[in-house]
C-alpha atoms as an extended CHARMM CRD file, in Angstrom:
* protein
*
       287  EXT
         1         1  MET       CA             76.1750000000       55.0140000000       72.5070000000  PROA      1               0.0000000000
         2         2  THR       CA             76.3630000000       51.6990000000       70.8910000000  PROA      2               0.0000000000
         3         3  THR       CA             78.5430000000       50.9550000000       67.9440000000  PROA      3               0.0000000000
         4         4  THR       CA             77.8290000000       48.3560000000       65.3610000000  PROA      4               0.0000000000
         5         5  LYS       CA             80.6510000000       46.0210000000       64.5690000000  PROA      5               0.0000000000
         6         6  GLU       CA             81.5540000000       46.2440000000       60.9130000000  PROA      6               0.0000000000
         7         7  ARG       CA             81.3280000000       42.9840000000       59.0120000000  PROA      7               0.0000000000
         8         8  PRO       CA             84.3890000000       41.9860000000       57.0780000000  PROA      8               0.0000000000
         9         9  THR       CA             84.3300000000       42.6930000000       53.3810000000  PROA      9               0.0000000000
        10        10  ALA       CA             84.7250000000       39.0500000000       52.6170000000  PROA      10              0.0000000000
        11        11  ASP       CA             81.4120000000       38.3410000000       54.3600000000  PROA      11              0.0000000000
        12        12  LEU       CA             79.6350000000       40.7920000000       52.0780000000  PROA      12              0.0000000000
        13        13  LEU       CA             80.8260000000       39.0010000000       48.9250000000  PROA      13              0.0000000000
        14        14  PRO       CA             78.8870000000       36.0450000000       47.6490000000  PROA      14              0.0000000000
        15        15  ALA       CA             80.3450000000       32.7450000000       48.5800000000  PROA      15              0.0000000000
        16        16  PRO       CA             82.2500000000       31.2180000000       45.7040000000  PROA      16              0.0000000000
        17        17  GLU       CA             80.6610000000       28.2020000000       44.2010000000  PROA      17              0.0000000000
        18        18  ALA       CA             82.4050000000       24.9610000000       44.6770000000  PROA      18              0.0000000000
        19        19  THR       CA             84.2730000000       24.0960000000       41.5410000000  PROA      19              0.0000000000
        20        20  GLU       CA             85.2410000000       20.6230000000       40.6500000000  PROA      20              0.0000000000
        21        21  ALA       CA             88.8730000000       19.8670000000       40.1360000000  PROA      21              0.0000000000
        22        22  PRO       CA             89.7000000000       19.6270000000       36.4670000000  PROA      22              0.0000000000
        23        23  THR       CA             89.9770000000       16.1200000000       35.3180000000  PROA      23              0.0000000000
        24        24  THR       CA             93.3770000000       15.2530000000       34.0170000000  PROA      24              0.0000000000
        25        25  ALA       CA             92.3030000000       12.0890000000       32.3330000000  PROA      25              0.0000000000
        26        26  SER       CA             92.1060000000       12.6480000000       28.5840000000  PROA      26              0.0000000000
        27        27  PRO       CA             89.4950000000       10.8420000000       26.5580000000  PROA      27              0.0000000000
        28        28  ARG       CA             90.5950000000        7.4750000000       25.4150000000  PROA      28              0.0000000000
        29        29  ARG       CA             91.8760000000        7.6330000000       21.8960000000  PROA      29              0.0000000000
        30        30  SER       CA             93.3220000000        4.1600000000       21.6460000000  PROA      30              0.0000000000
        31        31  PRO       CA             90.1380000000        2.5640000000       20.2220000000  PROA      31              0.0000000000
        32        32  ARG       CA             89.8410000000        5.3120000000       17.6330000000  PROA      32              0.0000000000
        33        33  ARG       CA             93.4870000000        5.0080000000       16.6600000000  PROA      33              0.0000000000
        34        34  ALA       CA             93.1640000000        1.2570000000       16.4220000000  PROA      34              0.0000000000
        35        35  ALA       CA             90.1220000000        1.6700000000       14.1820000000  PROA      35              0.0000000000
        36        36  ARG       CA             92.0290000000        4.0430000000       11.9240000000  PROA      36              0.0000000000
        37        37  ARG       CA             94.8940000000        1.6010000000       11.6240000000  PROA      37              0.0000000000
        38        38  LEU       CA             92.5350000000       -1.2300000000       10.7510000000  PROA      38              0.0000000000
        39        39  LEU       CA             90.5260000000        0.8680000000        8.2940000000  PROA      39              0.0000000000
        40        40  PRO       CA             92.7890000000        0.1430000000        5.2670000000  PROA      40              0.0000000000
        41        41  ALA       CA             92.1950000000       -3.5770000000        5.8120000000  PROA      41              0.0000000000
        42        42  VAL       CA             88.4410000000       -3.2120000000        5.2730000000  PROA      42              0.0000000000
        43        43  PRO       CA             88.4760000000       -2.7580000000        1.4670000000  PROA      43              0.0000000000
        44        44  ILE       CA             91.1470000000       -5.4580000000        1.1230000000  PROA      44              0.0000000000
        45        45  LEU       CA             89.0820000000       -7.9720000000        3.0640000000  PROA      45              0.0000000000
        46        46  ALA       CA             85.9720000000       -6.9630000000        1.1320000000  PROA      46              0.0000000000
        47        47  ALA       CA             87.7790000000       -7.4820000000       -2.1820000000  PROA      47              0.0000000000
        48        48  LEU       CA             89.0410000000      -10.8850000000       -1.0480000000  PROA      48              0.0000000000
        49        49  ALA       CA             85.5410000000      -11.9200000000        0.0190000000  PROA      49              0.0000000000
        50        50  ALA       CA             84.0310000000      -10.8090000000       -3.2930000000  PROA      50              0.0000000000
        51        51  TRP       CA             86.8410000000      -12.5500000000       -5.1860000000  PROA      51              0.0000000000
        52        52  GLN       CA             86.2310000000      -15.7750000000       -3.2500000000  PROA      52              0.0000000000
        53        53  LEU       CA             82.4780000000      -15.7350000000       -3.8420000000  PROA      53              0.0000000000
        54        54  LEU       CA             82.7140000000      -14.8910000000       -7.5350000000  PROA      54              0.0000000000
        55        55  THR       CA             85.2280000000      -17.6490000000       -8.2680000000  PROA      55              0.0000000000
        56        56  GLN       CA             83.6430000000      -20.2000000000       -5.9590000000  PROA      56              0.0000000000
        57        57  TYR       CA             80.2510000000      -19.9800000000       -7.6720000000  PROA      57              0.0000000000
        58        58  ASP       CA             81.6940000000      -19.4950000000      -11.2070000000  PROA      58              0.0000000000
        59        59  VAL       CA             79.7720000000      -16.2950000000      -11.7820000000  PROA      59              0.0000000000
        60        60  VAL       CA             79.3530000000      -15.4540000000      -15.4660000000  PROA      60              0.0000000000
        61        61  ALA       CA             77.7360000000      -12.0940000000      -16.0830000000  PROA      61              0.0000000000
        62        62  TRP       CA             79.2450000000       -9.1170000000      -17.8380000000  PROA      62              0.0000000000
        63        63  LEU       CA             82.5630000000      -10.4960000000      -16.5500000000  PROA      63              0.0000000000
        64        64  ARG       CA             83.5170000000      -14.1650000000      -16.4350000000  PROA      64              0.0000000000
        65        65  PHE       CA             84.9210000000      -15.6330000000      -13.2560000000  PROA      65              0.0000000000
        66        66  ASP       CA             84.4960000000      -19.3260000000      -14.1020000000  PROA      66              0.0000000000
        67        67  LYS       CA             88.1470000000      -19.6530000000      -15.1960000000  PROA      67              0.0000000000
        68        68  MET       CA             89.6720000000      -17.2300000000      -12.7080000000  PROA      68              0.0000000000
        69        69  PRO       CA             91.7980000000      -18.7380000000       -9.9180000000  PROA      69              0.0000000000
        70        70  GLY       CA             90.4950000000      -18.2390000000       -6.4130000000  PROA      70              0.0000000000
        71        71  PRO       CA             92.3530000000      -16.8220000000       -3.4240000000  PROA      71              0.0000000000
        72        72  ALA       CA             93.3060000000      -20.3110000000       -2.2140000000  PROA      72              0.0000000000
        73        73  GLU       CA             94.9750000000      -21.1880000000       -5.5260000000  PROA      73              0.0000000000
        74        74  VAL       CA             96.8160000000      -17.8800000000       -5.6200000000  PROA      74              0.0000000000
        75        75  GLY       CA             97.9170000000      -18.3610000000       -2.0090000000  PROA      75              0.0000000000
        76        76  THR       CA             99.3670000000      -21.7500000000       -2.9020000000  PROA      76              0.0000000000
        77        77  SER       CA            101.1570000000      -20.1900000000       -5.8980000000  PROA      77              0.0000000000
        78        78  ILE       CA            102.6110000000      -17.4430000000       -3.7070000000  PROA      78              0.0000000000
        79        79  ARG       CA            103.8850000000      -19.9870000000       -1.1970000000  PROA      79              0.0000000000
        80        80  LEU       CA            105.5340000000      -22.0590000000       -3.9320000000  PROA      80              0.0000000000
        81        81  GLN       CA            107.1660000000      -18.9880000000       -5.4830000000  PROA      81              0.0000000000
        82        82  LEU       CA            108.5110000000      -17.7870000000       -2.1410000000  PROA      82              0.0000000000
        83        83  GLU       CA            110.2180000000      -21.1630000000       -1.7840000000  PROA      83              0.0000000000
        84        84  ALA       CA            111.8350000000      -20.9430000000       -5.2450000000  PROA      84              0.0000000000
        85        85  PRO       CA            115.1480000000      -19.0160000000       -5.5260000000  PROA      85              0.0000000000
        86        86  VAL       CA            114.4320000000      -18.0570000000       -9.1520000000  PROA      86              0.0000000000
        87        87  PHE       CA            111.5050000000      -15.9080000000       -7.9930000000  PROA      87              0.0000000000
        88        88  TYR       CA            113.8600000000      -13.6670000000       -6.0280000000  PROA      88              0.0000000000
        89        89  GLN       CA            116.1130000000      -13.3790000000       -9.0650000000  PROA      89              0.0000000000
        90        90  HSD       CA            113.1750000000      -12.0340000000      -11.0470000000  PROA      90              0.0000000000
        91        91  VAL       CA            112.3250000000       -9.5430000000       -8.2800000000  PROA      91              0.0000000000
        92        92  LEU       CA            115.9160000000       -8.3360000000       -7.9260000000  PROA      92              0.0000000000
        93        93  SER       CA            116.2380000000       -7.9620000000      -11.6970000000  PROA      93              0.0000000000
        94        94  SER       CA            113.1510000000       -5.7390000000      -11.8680000000  PROA      94              0.0000000000
        95        95  LEU       CA            114.2850000000       -3.7030000000       -8.8620000000  PROA      95              0.0000000000
        96        96  ARG       CA            117.7230000000       -3.1660000000      -10.3850000000  PROA      96              0.0000000000
        97        97  ARG       CA            116.2100000000       -1.9530000000      -13.6430000000  PROA      97              0.0000000000
        98        98  ILE       CA            113.6310000000        0.3130000000      -12.0170000000  PROA      98              0.0000000000
        99        99  LEU       CA            116.0800000000        1.9060000000       -9.5800000000  PROA      99              0.0000000000
       100       100  THR       CA            118.7420000000        2.4720000000      -12.2320000000  PROA      100             0.0000000000
       101       101  GLY       CA            116.3350000000        4.0200000000      -14.7230000000  PROA      101             0.0000000000
       102       102  PHE       CA            114.6040000000        6.0470000000      -12.0340000000  PROA      102             0.0000000000
       103       103  ALA       CA            117.8940000000        7.4220000000      -10.7220000000  PROA      103             0.0000000000
       104       104  ILE       CA            118.9430000000        8.4890000000      -14.2220000000  PROA      104             0.0000000000
       105       105  ALA       CA            115.5630000000       10.1090000000      -14.8320000000  PROA      105             0.0000000000
       106       106  GLY       CA            115.5920000000       11.8140000000      -11.4290000000  PROA      106             0.0000000000
       107       107  VAL       CA            118.9590000000       13.4860000000      -11.8810000000  PROA      107             0.0000000000
       108       108  THR       CA            118.4690000000       14.5060000000      -15.5100000000  PROA      108             0.0000000000
       109       109  GLY       CA            114.8430000000       15.5230000000      -15.0020000000  PROA      109             0.0000000000
       110       110  VAL       CA            115.5330000000       17.8030000000      -12.0350000000  PROA      110             0.0000000000
       111       111  LEU       CA            118.5320000000       19.4460000000      -13.7030000000  PROA      111             0.0000000000
       112       112  THR       CA            116.6390000000       19.9330000000      -16.9690000000  PROA      112             0.0000000000
       113       113  GLY       CA            113.6000000000       21.3510000000      -15.1780000000  PROA      113             0.0000000000
       114       114  ILE       CA            115.6980000000       23.8130000000      -13.1990000000  PROA      114             0.0000000000
       115       115  ALA       CA            117.5480000000       24.9180000000      -16.3330000000  PROA      115             0.0000000000
       116       116  ILE       CA            114.3070000000       25.4480000000      -18.2620000000  PROA      116             0.0000000000
       117       117  GLY       CA            112.5980000000       27.1950000000      -15.3590000000  PROA      117             0.0000000000
       118       118  ARG       CA            115.4840000000       29.5370000000      -14.6140000000  PROA      118             0.0000000000
       119       119  SER       CA            116.7230000000       30.3480000000      -18.1290000000  PROA      119             0.0000000000
       120       120  LYS       CA            114.5860000000       31.6770000000      -20.9690000000  PROA      120             0.0000000000
       121       121  THR       CA            117.2550000000       30.7270000000      -23.4880000000  PROA      121             0.0000000000
       122       122  THR       CA            117.3110000000       27.1140000000      -22.3130000000  PROA      122             0.0000000000
       123       123  ALA       CA            113.5280000000       27.0450000000      -22.3200000000  PROA      123             0.0000000000
       124       124  ALA       CA            113.4410000000       28.2490000000      -25.9220000000  PROA      124             0.0000000000
       125       125  LEU       CA            115.9740000000       25.6110000000      -26.9910000000  PROA      125             0.0000000000
       126       126  VAL       CA            114.9010000000       22.5560000000      -24.9800000000  PROA      126             0.0000000000
       127       127  ARG       CA            111.2130000000       22.9300000000      -24.1060000000  PROA      127             0.0000000000
       128       128  PRO       CA            109.8880000000       22.3320000000      -27.6770000000  PROA      128             0.0000000000
       129       129  LEU       CA            111.8810000000       19.0910000000      -27.9340000000  PROA      129             0.0000000000
       130       130  ILE       CA            110.5000000000       17.8860000000      -24.6130000000  PROA      130             0.0000000000
       131       131  GLU       CA            106.9300000000       18.6950000000      -25.5690000000  PROA      131             0.0000000000
       132       132  VAL       CA            107.3110000000       16.7710000000      -28.8310000000  PROA      132             0.0000000000
       133       133  ALA       CA            108.8110000000       13.6960000000      -27.1600000000  PROA      133             0.0000000000
       134       134  ARG       CA            106.5690000000       13.6750000000      -24.0750000000  PROA      134             0.0000000000
       135       135  PRO       CA            103.4040000000       12.2810000000      -25.7460000000  PROA      135             0.0000000000
       136       136  VAL       CA            105.3100000000        9.3290000000      -27.2430000000  PROA      136             0.0000000000
       137       137  PRO       CA            104.5370000000        6.1590000000      -25.2200000000  PROA      137             0.0000000000
       138       138  ALA       CA            107.7310000000        4.7630000000      -23.7810000000  PROA      138             0.0000000000
       139       139  ILE       CA            106.7180000000        1.2210000000      -24.6650000000  PROA      139             0.0000000000
       140       140  ALA       CA            106.6400000000        2.2560000000      -28.3270000000  PROA      140             0.0000000000
       141       141  LEU       CA            110.4100000000        2.7290000000      -28.1000000000  PROA      141             0.0000000000
       142       142  VAL       CA            111.0650000000       -0.9900000000      -27.6000000000  PROA      142             0.0000000000
       143       143  PRO       CA            112.0180000000       -1.5830000000      -31.2820000000  PROA      143             0.0000000000
       144       144  ILE       CA            114.2580000000        1.5040000000      -31.2240000000  PROA      144             0.0000000000
       145       145  ALA       CA            115.8600000000        0.3610000000      -27.9630000000  PROA      145             0.0000000000
       146       146  ILE       CA            116.5780000000       -3.0590000000      -29.4750000000  PROA      146             0.0000000000
       147       147  LEU       CA            118.3290000000       -1.3650000000      -32.4040000000  PROA      147             0.0000000000
       148       148  LEU       CA            120.2320000000        1.1950000000      -30.3260000000  PROA      148             0.0000000000
       149       149  PHE       CA            121.5050000000       -0.8280000000      -27.3800000000  PROA      149             0.0000000000
       150       150  PRO       CA            123.6280000000       -3.9580000000      -27.5750000000  PROA      150             0.0000000000
       151       151  THR       CA            121.8120000000       -5.7270000000      -24.7230000000  PROA      151             0.0000000000
       152       152  GLY       CA            118.1780000000       -5.9540000000      -23.7230000000  PROA      152             0.0000000000
       153       153  GLU       CA            119.0920000000       -4.9210000000      -20.1830000000  PROA      153             0.0000000000
       154       154  GLN       CA            120.3010000000       -1.5150000000      -21.3330000000  PROA      154             0.0000000000
       155       155  GLY       CA            117.2430000000       -1.0830000000      -23.5270000000  PROA      155             0.0000000000
       156       156  ILE       CA            114.8510000000       -1.7410000000      -20.6270000000  PROA      156             0.0000000000
       157       157  VAL       CA            116.7140000000        0.7420000000      -18.4190000000  PROA      157             0.0000000000
       158       158  PHE       CA            116.5300000000        3.3090000000      -21.2210000000  PROA      158             0.0000000000
       159       159  ILE       CA            112.7680000000        2.8200000000      -21.6150000000  PROA      159             0.0000000000
       160       160  THR       CA            112.2880000000        3.1330000000      -17.8570000000  PROA      160             0.0000000000
       161       161  ALA       CA            114.3580000000        6.3190000000      -17.6700000000  PROA      161             0.0000000000
       162       162  PHE       CA            112.5420000000        7.7760000000      -20.6740000000  PROA      162             0.0000000000
       163       163  ALA       CA            109.1460000000        7.1800000000      -19.0770000000  PROA      163             0.0000000000
       164       164  ALA       CA            110.1480000000        8.5910000000      -15.6780000000  PROA      164             0.0000000000
       165       165  PHE       CA            111.9640000000       11.6120000000      -17.0840000000  PROA      165             0.0000000000
       166       166  PHE       CA            108.9770000000       13.6870000000      -18.1830000000  PROA      166             0.0000000000
       167       167  PRO       CA            106.8590000000       13.7780000000      -14.9780000000  PROA      167             0.0000000000
       168       168  ILE       CA            109.9280000000       14.8440000000      -13.0080000000  PROA      168             0.0000000000
       169       169  THR       CA            110.9240000000       17.4860000000      -15.5380000000  PROA      169             0.0000000000
       170       170  VAL       CA            107.4450000000       18.9890000000      -15.8290000000  PROA      170             0.0000000000
       171       171  ALA       CA            106.9960000000       19.0620000000      -12.0390000000  PROA      171             0.0000000000
       172       172  THR       CA            110.3500000000       20.8140000000      -11.6350000000  PROA      172             0.0000000000
       173       173  ILE       CA            109.5090000000       23.3870000000      -14.3090000000  PROA      173             0.0000000000
       174       174  HSD       CA            106.2180000000       24.2170000000      -12.5900000000  PROA      174             0.0000000000
       175       175  ALA       CA            108.0570000000       24.4350000000       -9.2650000000  PROA      175             0.0000000000
       176       176  MET       CA            110.3970000000       27.0350000000      -10.7510000000  PROA      176             0.0000000000
       177       177  LYS       CA            107.4460000000       29.0450000000      -12.0820000000  PROA      177             0.0000000000
       178       178  THR       CA            105.5080000000       29.0110000000       -8.8030000000  PROA      178             0.0000000000
       179       179  LEU       CA            108.4480000000       29.8280000000       -6.5310000000  PROA      179             0.0000000000
       180       180  PRO       CA            107.7190000000       33.1570000000       -4.7380000000  PROA      180             0.0000000000
       181       181  PRO       CA            110.0170000000       35.8590000000       -6.1820000000  PROA      181             0.0000000000
       182       182  VAL       CA            110.3020000000       37.4750000000       -2.7520000000  PROA      182             0.0000000000
       183       183  TRP       CA            112.4140000000       34.5220000000       -1.5900000000  PROA      183             0.0000000000
       184       184  THR       CA            115.1080000000       35.0610000000       -4.2080000000  PROA      184             0.0000000000
       185       185  ASP       CA            114.8850000000       38.8480000000       -3.8680000000  PROA      185             0.0000000000
       186       186  ALA       CA            115.4210000000       38.6170000000       -0.1240000000  PROA      186             0.0000000000
       187       187  ALA       CA            118.4220000000       36.3210000000       -0.5950000000  PROA      187             0.0000000000
       188       188  ARG       CA            119.9970000000       38.6870000000       -3.1200000000  PROA      188             0.0000000000
       189       189  THR       CA            119.3740000000       41.6310000000       -0.8100000000  PROA      189             0.0000000000
       190       190  LEU       CA            121.2810000000       39.8130000000        1.9240000000  PROA      190             0.0000000000
       191       191  GLY       CA            124.2420000000       39.3950000000       -0.4170000000  PROA      191             0.0000000000
       192       192  ALA       CA            123.7440000000       35.8960000000       -1.8110000000  PROA      192             0.0000000000
       193       193  ASN       CA            125.1670000000       35.2410000000       -5.2460000000  PROA      193             0.0000000000
       194       194  ARG       CA            123.4230000000       33.3180000000       -8.0170000000  PROA      194             0.0000000000
       195       195  TRP       CA            124.8190000000       29.9320000000       -6.9960000000  PROA      195             0.0000000000
       196       196  GLN       CA            123.9000000000       30.4450000000       -3.3300000000  PROA      196             0.0000000000
       197       197  VAL       CA            120.3730000000       31.4710000000       -4.2940000000  PROA      197             0.0000000000
       198       198  LEU       CA            120.0310000000       28.3400000000       -6.4100000000  PROA      198             0.0000000000
       199       199  VAL       CA            121.3730000000       25.9480000000       -3.7740000000  PROA      199             0.0000000000
       200       200  HSD       CA            119.9020000000       27.4560000000       -0.6000000000  PROA      200             0.0000000000
       201       201  VAL       CA            116.6310000000       29.0030000000       -1.8360000000  PROA      201             0.0000000000
       202       202  VAL       CA            115.4670000000       27.7370000000       -5.2160000000  PROA      202             0.0000000000
       203       203  PHE       CA            116.3000000000       24.0650000000       -4.8370000000  PROA      203             0.0000000000
       204       204  PRO       CA            114.8540000000       23.6010000000       -1.2990000000  PROA      204             0.0000000000
       205       205  GLY       CA            111.7800000000       25.6460000000       -2.2040000000  PROA      205             0.0000000000
       206       206  ALA       CA            111.0900000000       23.4580000000       -5.2320000000  PROA      206             0.0000000000
       207       207  MET       CA            111.4850000000       20.1850000000       -3.3300000000  PROA      207             0.0000000000
       208       208  PRO       CA            107.7590000000       19.6470000000       -2.5320000000  PROA      208             0.0000000000
       209       209  SER       CA            106.8200000000       19.8050000000       -6.2070000000  PROA      209             0.0000000000
       210       210  ILE       CA            109.8620000000       17.7740000000       -7.2240000000  PROA      210             0.0000000000
       211       211  PHE       CA            108.8890000000       14.9460000000       -4.9000000000  PROA      211             0.0000000000
       212       212  SER       CA            105.3550000000       15.0330000000       -6.2920000000  PROA      212             0.0000000000
       213       213  GLY       CA            106.8560000000       14.4800000000       -9.7200000000  PROA      213             0.0000000000
       214       214  LEU       CA            109.0740000000       11.7030000000       -8.3660000000  PROA      214             0.0000000000
       215       215  SER       CA            106.0680000000        9.9240000000       -6.9010000000  PROA      215             0.0000000000
       216       216  VAL       CA            104.1470000000       10.1020000000      -10.1790000000  PROA      216             0.0000000000
       217       217  SER       CA            107.1500000000        9.0570000000      -12.2470000000  PROA      217             0.0000000000
       218       218  MET       CA            107.7540000000        5.9730000000      -10.0880000000  PROA      218             0.0000000000
       219       219  GLY       CA            104.3210000000        4.6110000000      -10.9960000000  PROA      219             0.0000000000
       220       220  VAL       CA            104.8810000000        5.3710000000      -14.6780000000  PROA      220             0.0000000000
       221       221  ALA       CA            108.3070000000        3.7310000000      -14.5410000000  PROA      221             0.0000000000
       222       222  TRP       CA            106.8740000000        0.5150000000      -13.1040000000  PROA      222             0.0000000000
       223       223  ILE       CA            104.2830000000        0.3300000000      -15.8680000000  PROA      223             0.0000000000
       224       224  CYS       CA            106.9460000000        0.6930000000      -18.5460000000  PROA      224             0.0000000000
       225       225  VAL       CA            109.5440000000       -1.6180000000      -17.0280000000  PROA      225             0.0000000000
       226       226  ILE       CA            106.9940000000       -4.4240000000      -16.6420000000  PROA      226             0.0000000000
       227       227  SER       CA            105.7570000000       -3.9180000000      -20.2060000000  PROA      227             0.0000000000
       228       228  ALA       CA            109.3120000000       -3.9020000000      -21.5500000000  PROA      228             0.0000000000
       229       229  GLU       CA            110.1300000000       -7.0800000000      -19.6240000000  PROA      229             0.0000000000
       230       230  MET       CA            107.0910000000       -8.7760000000      -21.1420000000  PROA      230             0.0000000000
       231       231  ILE       CA            108.2330000000       -7.8690000000      -24.6480000000  PROA      231             0.0000000000
       232       232  SER       CA            112.0090000000       -8.1930000000      -24.6430000000  PROA      232             0.0000000000
       233       233  GLY       CA            113.1330000000       -9.2290000000      -21.1770000000  PROA      233             0.0000000000
       234       234  GLN       CA            114.7440000000      -12.4840000000      -20.1000000000  PROA      234             0.0000000000
       235       235  PHE       CA            114.3950000000      -11.9320000000      -16.3820000000  PROA      235             0.0000000000
       236       236  GLY       CA            112.1070000000       -9.8330000000      -14.2350000000  PROA      236             0.0000000000
       237       237  VAL       CA            108.6370000000       -9.9270000000      -12.7450000000  PROA      237             0.0000000000
       238       238  GLY       CA            107.0630000000       -8.8280000000      -16.0250000000  PROA      238             0.0000000000
       239       239  TYR       CA            108.8300000000      -11.5720000000      -17.9530000000  PROA      239             0.0000000000
       240       240  TRP       CA            107.8720000000      -14.1570000000      -15.3340000000  PROA      240             0.0000000000
       241       241  THR       CA            104.2150000000      -13.0340000000      -15.3600000000  PROA      241             0.0000000000
       242       242  TRP       CA            104.0510000000      -13.2870000000      -19.1450000000  PROA      242             0.0000000000
       243       243  MET       CA            105.6300000000      -16.7480000000      -19.0960000000  PROA      243             0.0000000000
       244       244  SER       CA            103.0610000000      -17.8580000000      -16.5370000000  PROA      244             0.0000000000
       245       245  TYR       CA            100.3290000000      -16.7230000000      -18.9110000000  PROA      245             0.0000000000
       246       246  SER       CA            101.9810000000      -18.5880000000      -21.7950000000  PROA      246             0.0000000000
       247       247  LEU       CA            101.9870000000      -21.7640000000      -19.6720000000  PROA      247             0.0000000000
       248       248  LEU       CA             98.3030000000      -21.2230000000      -18.7230000000  PROA      248             0.0000000000
       249       249  ASP       CA             99.3240000000      -20.7580000000      -15.0880000000  PROA      249             0.0000000000
       250       250  TYR       CA             96.6740000000      -18.2020000000      -14.2200000000  PROA      250             0.0000000000
       251       251  ALA       CA             97.3910000000      -18.3920000000      -10.5020000000  PROA      251             0.0000000000
       252       252  GLY       CA            100.9820000000      -17.4680000000      -11.3350000000  PROA      252             0.0000000000
       253       253  VAL       CA             99.7270000000      -14.5150000000      -13.3920000000  PROA      253             0.0000000000
       254       254  VAL       CA             97.7860000000      -13.1910000000      -10.4060000000  PROA      254             0.0000000000
       255       255  THR       CA            100.8210000000      -13.8070000000       -8.2030000000  PROA      255             0.0000000000
       256       256  GLY       CA            102.9090000000      -11.7130000000      -10.5870000000  PROA      256             0.0000000000
       257       257  MET       CA            100.3180000000       -8.9320000000      -10.5380000000  PROA      257             0.0000000000
       258       258  LEU       CA            100.2880000000       -8.8950000000       -6.7430000000  PROA      258             0.0000000000
       259       259  THR       CA            104.0910000000       -8.8490000000       -6.6870000000  PROA      259             0.0000000000
       260       260  ILE       CA            104.1590000000       -5.8720000000       -9.0460000000  PROA      260             0.0000000000
       261       261  GLY       CA            101.6210000000       -4.0340000000       -6.9100000000  PROA      261             0.0000000000
       262       262  LEU       CA            103.5840000000       -4.7160000000       -3.7200000000  PROA      262             0.0000000000
       263       263  LEU       CA            106.8640000000       -3.5750000000       -5.2590000000  PROA      263             0.0000000000
       264       264  GLY       CA            105.2580000000       -0.4170000000       -6.6260000000  PROA      264             0.0000000000
       265       265  PHE       CA            103.6520000000        0.3540000000       -3.2810000000  PROA      265             0.0000000000
       266       266  THR       CA            106.9520000000       -0.1500000000       -1.4370000000  PROA      266             0.0000000000
       267       267  THR       CA            108.9750000000        2.1120000000       -3.7320000000  PROA      267             0.0000000000
       268       268  SER       CA            106.3170000000        4.8420000000       -3.7130000000  PROA      268             0.0000000000
       269       269  TRP       CA            106.1140000000        4.6400000000        0.0770000000  PROA      269             0.0000000000
       270       270  ALA       CA            109.8910000000        5.0110000000        0.2960000000  PROA      270             0.0000000000
       271       271  ILE       CA            109.7950000000        8.1390000000       -1.8870000000  PROA      271             0.0000000000
       272       272  GLU       CA            107.0320000000        9.6000000000        0.2530000000  PROA      272             0.0000000000
       273       273  ARG       CA            108.9710000000        8.9810000000        3.4580000000  PROA      273             0.0000000000
       274       274  ILE       CA            112.1320000000       10.5310000000        2.0180000000  PROA      274             0.0000000000
       275       275  GLY       CA            110.0860000000       13.4950000000        0.8110000000  PROA      275             0.0000000000
       276       276  ARG       CA            108.6750000000       14.0470000000        4.2860000000  PROA      276             0.0000000000
       277       277  ARG       CA            112.1490000000       13.9960000000        5.7210000000  PROA      277             0.0000000000
       278       278  VAL       CA            113.5420000000       16.4130000000        3.1290000000  PROA      278             0.0000000000
       279       279  ASN       CA            110.5270000000       18.7350000000        3.3820000000  PROA      279             0.0000000000
       280       280  ARG       CA            110.2830000000       18.6150000000        7.1760000000  PROA      280             0.0000000000
       281       281  TRP       CA            110.2500000000       22.4330000000        7.2000000000  PROA      281             0.0000000000
       282       282  LEU       CA            106.7160000000       22.3130000000        5.7740000000  PROA      282             0.0000000000
       283       283  PRO       CA            103.7380000000       22.2100000000        8.1700000000  PROA      283             0.0000000000
       284       284  GLY       CA            102.6500000000       18.6670000000        8.8230000000  PROA      284             0.0000000000
       285       285  GLU       CA            105.7540000000       17.0620000000        7.3470000000  PROA      285             0.0000000000
       286       286  GLY       CA            108.5400000000       15.1350000000        9.0100000000  PROA      286             0.0000000000
       287       287  TRP       CA            108.8520000000       11.5640000000       10.1120000000  PROA      287             0.0000000000
């Protein structure tokens, strides 16, 4: 009697297909990242090229470029101003005014917005006054500022603070209204008192909207401080730009405009970076 030798179970199973080892090399992202970093330079270079062509050929159409300074003239003006100490005095004067007025508006605007958003009595007393004063252009207060304040410096700071106050206040009020009630209810359930709820729940929860208002108010403040310097200032980038126009130095006017834009961009960028740091608990925020 013959016996058949049983085949191992492994022989009955299909042979596993040869699988390739997973590649550990990730796709190269450096060219894509480099392209993203260079992308903001594309519209700037395009604007410079269009500016050069329009002024070089003295294009006169709907707009007139025959008397506009070209990029080369403006570059020469920028170089000369960077070599002059008085230019830095103008820049520092504008920065001192904008930061002082913005700080005053930031503190008073946030406190006023919290008070209005958290108290119906305060809202009934203060909100109508704010809504009446908010549509008034800050630059229209220049004559009043000249009458009220003994120096032009104080008047410009007042106009700057007045302009920056309302975006911050309105953003804070809306932050109070949109704050989820479950946050404060949960804090009270855990035994937090009113002050602890305000400091540890309400204020941090409103920070994203508050920083949005701060970013908007910084742009408004720059518009008003430059306008006030043109009207009643003795130092500052706005005053220097207006004097360049009075002396028919159009390259200096463009230099002043570029300086204003760079200062505004820098201050707004700083607010955005601080906001990311403060609101790092939000998804996608942080340094």
